[in-house]
C-alpha positions, 0 to 999 in steps of 0.5 A: 193028339197022340196021333199027332205025336206019333206022325210027328216022331215017324218024320222025325225018324225019316228026316233023321235016316235021310240025312244018315243016308245023305251023308253015307252017300256023300263018303263013298263019292268022295272015296271013288272021286279020290279013288280015281284021282289015285288011279289017274296019278298013276296012269299020268307017272307011267306015261311020263316015265315012258315018254308018252305024254303029249309035248307041253309046248303043243298042248293047248289048254283054256285056263280061267284067271278069274278069282273066285265068284266070278262065275266060273262055273257058268264059264266051265259049262260054256266051255263044257258046251264047246266041246272041252273037258272041264275041271273046277275047284279040284278039291281032292287034291287038297291033302297033296296041296296044302303044304306048297301054298308058296309053291306054285310050280310043287302046285302044277306038279300035282295038278299035273295029270288033270293038266294031260288029261282035260281041256280047261281049268276054272276057279282055285287054285288056277287063277294064281299059276298063270305065270307057271301054267304059261310057261309049260304050256306056252300055246295055252290061252287065258281067260280073266272074267271081271266083276263089279268089286262091290258085287263081288265082295258081297258074294264072297261074304255071303259064300264064306257066310262072314255075317255070322263067322270068320272063314279060314282060307281053304289051301286051294284059296291060300295059293291065290291069295298069299300071292299077293299078302305072303304073310298072315292072310288066311283068316277073314272076316265081315271086315276085311271087306277093303282086304279082299277088294284091295288083292282082288282089283291087284290080281287082275292088274297083275295078269293083265300087266304079265300078258301084255303085249303077248298077242291072242293068249289073254282075253278079258272079259265083264261078267256082266257083258251081255256078249261074253259067249260071244267074246270067248267063242271069237278068241277060243276061234269056235262056234257060239253058243247060248251062255249058261248061268251056273 
């Protein structure tokens, strides 16, 4: 019994030590990433000041306009496999964006260093910025990945753990959701499923209406489509590769 108690004590100490080490590593990683972001911003400011940025009108970037939980990681992984440099959920910008959730122009201004240094973008806040991005980068391509609404809202509820507690929207999420509910939509519960589905449908409708008649700027594809990889590659004029499920 004494041996078992000593063994349990040792294991608890190791678990505690492992947790502390993990937290330290995460903080160091986050600090390094924010440091990288600061440096990227400074380089971008210098290039902009001296007119060294490429012409935005000629720059072609790819923007995923599907809401969160519509396979945004898989889309980024596929575009990465095609040779594009991707950005998914740039959380390290959140502090700068937090006061601009109702200002898409301001948010795009914050994200500008990424938009000039990477090729494709998905997940929040990008789905809420398509009008500004289309004006600034008119040669860009946009991909709207749709998902069955009932499946989507279940995924959101699980991701936000709404079964156990309310969820306060992240600034990036507010950038998108406040387009359709500009007042007090920032704290959500399990009972808000109809509201979420309504905003989900409204987003898809408004995206398609905005790009209607613009030629080949927008691809609309379903997440469940077996040919999603072929359709994306044909849209971008690139070779077809296997589609990942991240």
